[in-house]
N, C-alpha and C positions, 0 to 999 in steps of 0.2 A: 632534762633529767630522765634517765632510763629507770623506770620504777622497778623493773625486774632486777636490775643490779642492786638497787637500794634494798629490796626485800632480802637479798642474799647476805647482807651485812649481818653477822651474828649478833644476837642480843647478849650484852655483857652480864656476867654473873653479879647480881646485886647483893650487897650486904644488908639483908633484911633487918638485922638487929640494929645496925647503924641508922638505917632509914627510920625505924620506929623511934629511936632515941631523938633524932632531929625533930620528928613530928611532935613528940611529947614535950620536948624542950620549948619549942615555939608553939604556943597554943593556937595561933592562927594558921600555922603551916598545914597545908593539905596536899602539897605535891613536892616531891624531891626529885632533882634532876641529876642523872648520871651521864657524863659526857664520853664520847668516843671520837677518835679521829682516824678515818679510814680512807682508802682509795675506792672510788666507785665511778664507773663510766669514764675512767682515766682522769678523774678530777679529784682534787682534795675535798673531802667531805667531812663536815662536823655533824655528829649525831647527838641530839639531846634526847635522852630517854627519860620520860616523865613518869614517875611512879606516884600513884595516888594513894594517900593514906586516909582511911575512913573507918567508920564503925565507932561504937560508943567508947571503946578503949584504945582507939587508933591502932588496932591490931590487923585490920584488913588492908593488905598491901597488894596492889595490882599495877602492872605496866599499862598505862592508859594511852600515851602517845609516844611516837618516835618522830622527832622533828629533824629532817635531813636538810642541812644547809650547805650550799656551794656558793662560789663567789658571785654568780649572777642569778641565782634562783634558790628557792627553798620550797619544800612541801612537807606535809605531815601525814603519817599513817596512824589512823585510829585502830588500835590493836584489837579490841574486842570484836569489831565487825569488819576489819580489813578494808576500810574505806579510806580514800585519800582526801585530805582537806587542804584548801589553799589559804585559809585564814591565818592571821598571826596568832601566836600562842595565847595572847591575852583574850582573844575572841573565840577560843575553842572551849567547849563545854566540859566542865569537870563534874563528876557525878558523885553523889553521896547516897546513903540509904534513904529512899523515898523522895528525893528531890534532885534537881540539877540546876546549875547556873554557870555563867562565865566567870573566868578568873578575875576580870575587871582591873586588877592591878597585881603587881608582882610581889606584894607583901605576903601572899599565901604560898609562894614558891621559894624553894631554897636549893642550892647546889649541895650535893652530898659531901663535898670537901672544897677547901680553898684551891686545891690543885685543879679540880674540875672547873671551878669558876674562872681561874686564870687562863686555863687552856681555851675555854670558850671566848673569853674577852680578847685574848691576844689574836686568835684566829679571825674573829669578826672585825677587830680594829684594822688588821692587815688588809682585809678585803675591801673595807670602806674608807681607808685612809683617814680614820677617825683618831685624832690626837687630843680630843677634849678631855679635861680632867673632871672626874665625878667624885663627889664627897663620899658616897656610900653606894653599895650594890652596883658597882660599875659594870659588871658583866650583864646585868639585866638592862641597864641603860643602853649599852652598846647593842644588845640583842634587839631592843625596841627600835633603835635607829636603823639597824640593818634591815629588819623586816618591813618597816615603813618605807624605806628607800626602794626595796624590791617591789612592794605593792604599787608604789608610785610609777616605777618603770613599766610594770604590767599594765597599769591603767593608761599610761601614755601610748603604749603600743596598741591597746584596744581602741583608744580614741582616734589614733592616727588612721587606722583602717577605715573608720567612718568618715573622718574629716577629709581624707584623700578623695573619697567618692564625691563628697559635697563640693570640694574645691574644683574637681574636674567639671562638675555641672556649672559652677559659678563662672568658669572661664568662658562659657558660651555667651555671657552677657557682655556686650560691647559698650562703646561710648554712647553718650546721649546725643540726640540730634542737636545741630548747631543752634537752632532757634528755641531750644527748650526753656532757657531762662526768660526769653521774651514771652513765651507761652505762659510761664508762671506769673509774670508781672501783669500781662494784659488779659489773660483768661482766668487763671486760677484765682487771682485777687482782684478781679474786675469790680466786685462789689464791696471790697474792703478798702475804702478810701474815705477821707474826711476833708472838711474845709476848716482850717485852723485860722483863728482871727485874733487880733490884738487891738483892743479898744483904744488904748493910749496912743499907739503908733498909727492907728487907723489903717491897718494893713490886714489882708487876709490871703491865705495860700491854699490852693486846691491840690491835694496829693495825687489826683487822677490825671489832670492835664498839665500839672507842674507850672501853672500860671499864678502870678501875683495880682491881687485886686486892691483897689482903694475902698476903704469903708466910709461911706458918706451917709449920715443919718441911718446907720445900721443897714444900709443897702450896699450891694456889691457893684463896683464899676471897674472895668479893666483899665489899667494904668496907661496903656499905649493905644489900645483899639477902642473905638467908640461903641462899646457894647456894655450893657449893665443889666442887673436884675432889680427892677424897681418894685417887684411884687412881694418878695420874701424878706422878712425882717430877720437879720442875723442874730440869733441868740443861742446860748449854750444848750446842746442836745436837741436843737430844733432842725428839722429837715429843710435844706435850702438848695435851690437849683443853681448850679454853676453857670455863669453867663457864657463861658467859652465852650465847655464840653457838654453842656445841657444835661448833666447827670444830677439826680437828686441825692445829695449827700448830707450826712449829719454834721452840723456845725459844732466845733469844739473850741472853747476859749483856751488860749495859750497859758493863761494863769491857773487853769484847773489841773488837777492831777491827771497824769496819763498812764498810771500804773495798770489800768485794765485794758489799755489799747494794744493788745497783742492778739493777732488773728492767726488761727490754725486752719489750714486747708490741706486736702490730699489730692493727688493726681495719679493717674494710671497711664502707663505707656505699654503698648503691645508691639513686640518686635519678632522677626522671624530669624531662625537659625537653622539652615538646611531645611529639613522637614519638620522641625519642631517649632512650637510657638512659645515665646517667653512673655510673661506679663510682669510688670514692675510697678510697685506702689511706693510713692514718695510722700513724705510729710513735709509741709512747708510752713514756716512760721514767719510772720511779718510783724516786726516790732517797731511801734511809733514812739516808744518811751524816751529814747535818747535824742534822736534827730528826726523830727517829723518831716523835714524837707527831703530827707533821703532815708526813709525807713529801712532798717536792716532786714534782709530776707535770707533765712537759713533753710537749707534743704537736706534731708536725710532719706536714704532709701532703706525701707524697713521690711518689705515683704517681696518675695519673688516666687514665681511658679513656672515650672517647665512642663508643657503639654506635649506628650508623645502620642503616637497613633493608638497605643494600647493602654497607656497609663498616664498618671499625672503625679507630680511631686511638688509640695509646697515647702518654702523655706522662709526663715525670718532672721533678722539681725538681732542677736540676743546673747546673753551669757551662755557659754557652752557648758551645759551640765553643771558640775560643782567646781569647775576649774576657775571660774571668774573671768575667763577670757571672752571678750566681745568679738563675735565672728558670725558668719552665716551658719545656721543650724537648721535641722529639720523643724518644720512648723509644729508647735505644740499649742494646744488651746490654753489661753491664759486664764481660763476659768470664768465663772460668772458669780455675781454677788448681787446684793440689793441695789448697788449703784453701778452704772455703766462704766466701762473703762475710760480713762482720760483720753481726750481726743488726740493727744500726741502719741498715745500707745497704739490705738486701733482706729481706723477710719470709720466715720459715720456716714460720709458721702464722699464721692470722688468726682474729679473733673477729668474727662478722657482727652488725651492729647490727639489720638488718631481720629481723623474725620472720615477716613475711608479704610475701614478694617478689611474689606474684601481684597483690597490691593495688597495689604500686609500679609494676609493668609494665603495668597496665591502661591502655589507650589509647595505648600506645607500639608501636614496631615489634616488640617482644618480647611482645606481649599474649597470644599463643597458646603461648608457650614452656614453660608450666607448670614454672617452676624449683623451686617448693616440692616438687612430686612427685619431681623428679630428686634433690634434696638429701636428702629423707627416705628414699627407697627405693633409690637407686642409689649415691649418694656417701656413704652412711652406713658403708661398709666402709673401715676405715683402710688396708687394703692397696691400695686403688684410689682414684684421684682425690684424693690427699692433697696436691695442690699448693695453695699459698696463693692462686693465681690461679684457683681453682676456678670462681667465678661467671663471670669473663670467658671462661674456656675453654669453659664450657657455652654461653654466648651465641654465641660464635664457631662452635661445633659446630652449634647450632640454625640459625644463619644459612646454613650450608653444607648441612645435612641437616634440613630442616624436618619431615620425616616422623617425627622423634624424638617429636614431640608425640603423634602417633597411637599409637605404641608405649607411651608412658608412660601415656596415658589408659586403655588396655585392660589395663594391668598387666604388660606384657612387659618387665620391668625388666632381666632378664638379657640380653636381646637388645641393649638400649641400652648396657649395660655392656660387652659383648663388642665391639660395633661401635665404640665410642669408645676402648676401651682397647687393642685388638689391631688393628694396621693391616692384618694379613693378612685380617681379617674384613671390611675395606672392599670386598673383591672380591665379597661377597654382593650380588647384584643386587636392590636395593630401589628400587622406582619411586616416587621422591619427588614426581612430578608428579600423583599420583592423590589424589583427595579422600577416598577410602574406604580403610579399613584392609585390605580384601581386595585392592584394586588395588595398594596399596603392597607387600604381602607376596607378591602374585602367586599366590594360592591361592583355592579356592572356599569356600563357607560351611561345607561338611562338614569340610574340612580345618581351617578356622579354629576350629570347635567342638572338634576334637581338641586343638588347641593350648591353648584355654581350659581344657580338661579337665586338661591337664598342670599348669596353674596359672601357673608362671613359666617358659615354655619358653626354649630357647636357639636360636641361629642354626642350630646343627646339626640341631635338631628340624625347623626350617623347611625346611632343605635335603633332609632325608629325605622329607618330604611332597611337595616339589617334584619329586624324582627319580622317585617312583612315586605319582601322584595318587590311584590307586584302592586304596591301602593300607587294610586294616581296622585297627580300634583295637588288637586283640591283636597284630597284626604290628608295628604302629608302636611299641607299648609294648616289644616285644622288641628291635627295632632301635635304640631310643634308648640301650640299655645295651650294645650291641655295642662291644667294645673295639677301637680302631683298630690296636693291636699295632705301633705305630711307623710305620704307613702311614696316609696321609690317606684319609678317606672309605671305610673298610672296609665300611660299610653298603651301598655301591654294589655290591660284589662279591656280597653276599648277595642283594640285589634282582635282580641279573642272573641268578643261578642259580635264582631263584624261577620262571622261565619253564619250568624242567624238573622242579622238585620243589616242596615246601613249605618255608617257613621253619622250621617245627617240626621236620621231619626233618633239615634241615641242622644246626640247633643241637643236636639230640639226638645225631646222629652224631659231631659234633666233640667233644662232651662225653664220649660213651661211649668214643671212641678215645683220649681224653686228648691231643689234639693241642695242644701247648703254643704253637705258632706257627701261628695261623690262616692266615697267608699261604701256608704250605706246602700246605695243602689247596687253595687257589685256584690255586696254581701247577700242581698236579696236574690240576684240572679244566680249566685253560687248555690244557694239553697235549692232553687228550682232545678238546676242541673243535677245536683246530687240526688234529688228525689225523683228523677226521671220525668220531669214535666216536659211538655212539648215546647221547646225553645223557639220554634218557628211561629208559634201562635202568639200574635201580638196582644191578645187578651191577657196572657200570662206575662209577657215581656214588658208591656206598657199598661199597667192597671190605671184606671181613671183617678183613683185616690191612692197615691203611692204610700203616704204615711200610714194609712189604715191597712193597706195590703202588706206592708213591711211588718207591722206588728202581728197581724194574723199569721203570716208565713213564719215568723220567728217562733211562735207557739207551736205551729205544726211541725217545724223542723226539730224542735226540742223533743216532741213526742216521737218523731221518726228516729232520732238518735238513741232515745231510751229503748225503743223497741229493737233497734239494731243491736244495741249492747246486750239486751236480754237474750236475743237469738244467738249472738256470738258466744255468750257465756254457756248456753246450753250445748252448742256445738263443741266447744272446748271441753266441757265436762264429759261429754260422751266420748270424745277422743281419749281423754285421760283414763276413763273406765276401760276402754278397749286396750290401751297400752298396759294397764294393770293386769288384765286377764292374761295377756300374752306373756307377762314376766312372772307368773305365779310359780312356775316350776324352775325358774332360773336360779341356780345355786348362789350367784352373786347377791341376789336379793334376800338371801336367808342368813347373811353374815351377822355374827354376834361376837364381836371381839372387843375386849377391854371396856365393856359397857356401852359400845356403840353399835347402832344398826342403821340401815338405810331403807328408804321407801320413796315411792312416787307421790306427788301431790294428789289429793282426792278430788279437788275442784279448783276452779279459777281463783276463788277468794283466798285460798291458802297461798297461792303464788304471790298475790298482792301483799298479804299479811307478812309473808316471809321477807319480802323486800323492805317493808316498813319497819319490821322488828330488828333486822340486821343492818339497816341503813345502807343497802346497796340496790342495784337496779334490776334485780331478777324479775320484778313485776312487769317490766317492759318486754320480757322475752315471750309473751303469750303468742304473738303472731308467728315467731320462729318455731315454737313448739308445735303449733297447730299445723304449720306447713311441713313438719317433719324435718326441719333443718337442724334441730338440736333436741336434746332431752334434758330435763331438769330433775334432780334427785335431792331429797332432804336427808342429811345425816343428823341423827338424833342420839341423845343420851338416854339409856334405859331408865335412869332415875327421873328424867323429865322428858317423857316422850312427846309431849305437845309443844315444848318450848323450842323455837328455832335455834339451831346451833351452828351448822355449816351447810352451805348450799353448793351442790356439785353440778357442773354442766358436762354432758357426755355427747360426743358425736364421733363414734368409732374409737375414741380414746377420751381420757379426761382432759377437757379443754381448760377448766379452771375449777378451783374449789376455794370459796371465800367465806370468812366468818364475819363477825361484827365490824362494820365500817371497812369492809374489804381486807381485813387482816389475813395474814398468811396462816397456813395450817400449823397446828401444834405437832410435835413428834408423834403423838398417839394417833391423831387424825391422819397424818401423812402415811403412817404404816397401814392404817385401815384402808385408805384410798388406793394404795399400791396393790393390796390384796384384791380389792373390788375390781380394779382395772384388769388384773390377771384373770379373774374368774369370768368377767364379762367378755374378755377377748377370747377365752376358751369357748364360751357359749356361741359367740358370733361366728367362730371359725368351724363349728361343728357342721357336718353336712346336713342339709335340710332333708327331712323325711318326705319321700315321694308318695303321693297318694296313688293307691292301686286303682287300676281301671276296673269298673264294674262289669 
């Protein structure tokens, strides 16, 4: 539909008096429709002009919508804002004074005349081949059917664009391997078997090896081969060893209910398609309830994933949106609740068909991912990576962090595990763009050999070597086992002190003094360093009584900080006084507009009090002001000159001006600040007076 042509269709002259009479006559009527039949875009077009009647006396009449209907499509122009709407008339908003809502039903609408209603009805019936009989308000019923039909066609076209893309991806999935059914029976359900027995018939049957046994004195004996189990007594729900296959299976009496004997297992199959990797997840159900001699096994494929070099896409077999059709769809999270999803809906564990994944991924985008090494050496711990989506997760991780391949090939499995398992370890700077393992780890060959000597090093081992590249093997071996004591990177504190002494002396002293919290010792040495003690002097570094020395140094450090703070305050106040003297003659500092004036702080305490009163962080700007990086001004009201009002930061221009809890400026304050900035800029741009030579 060409909207330009539709706009050019003239608006018909409406009989306002007739519209008002219809609205008054029908108390619930809020809209009256006037129809037109025109040619637009070389197509027959039916126009429904919807006039809204509102106001206390139903006197306010306005053209609200123009609904343009053609055989294959419709659209609606909202007249007051000239916007196009795609919704059906029922779901367009009607407006009244002070409120708005949808029409919801056609009882609030009426055609201006029977002629208009019949014109709309006959046209829409012709387009939709609708010959149904309606008892009343047939024009609205046909309109509703027409618009719903068009909406359905639109939705199908929209869905088809998406489903065509999905179907093209699903065509990549081929047939299952010939031995997949055997794999299901022998591997997937290898532990899902029973020994069924019948006491009256003195017979027993093993679902694993499919052999029948004679039951003698509750013992199992093979009926043709001279083997038996004389140790285990066959009883219901008791574990018994099968004499033939030697598997320990649960015994079940044929006379007992078998309603619970339904096993659910999942399997995963990895296949290659050109350079892409396909993973497929199958749900298998083994049902012993009807015929335990030949239990029924049903299989359904529920999830698929397509791995490409740059991206991945997940799919699931489910209802497609609101259509109700079961088909392959884009994966959507089924959500979480207090209870886990049923095992037939989502896997809790899977059995992998592929025993050699490296052979499968050869020639694909994952050809260097070495998945078999990862599964064998990293994912073999049940405490980690126990997700049923393990293979997909690994491929996704490899795509994002391709250097994993290098770590796996050199045997640094713990690094890979820590990197993938703990998101905090992702902060470790590993250069994935390097082709060599040394470049990836950011170390030299000597350091790499030390890691190889460890065997299976951790990321912490790598960080130790990076922090001090010239570590010797003995030092590195000791630092590896330094306990962090609740603090991160305790090894850094040891290394920092090694510039004053040796690691051996540090460890020996801490052990000899029985210092339970190593951080206490580093607090002590930090105080020494800050107060400029001689760190090479072992008398300072290793006092005979650490506990006593720690307490005494703590008191001394507090006095030092108090003295430092007092001196800092004096320096800051002198600097403020100097700044104040420089700005005495500045015109900007003499502003008095609408009861507002501006001044500099008099002392440090005022800066802190300003921040506490207005609940912002100006108190922390002391160091920046002292270094000349910024200036702080106080904006005050003349009626309350000592009460904090607004705080302004200046550095060649107004950086910010904040009030209580960082609120923005009022219009009065904003005008004042603009004048202040103008005056300050004029002052700073004035040429400086040159001192005459004596």
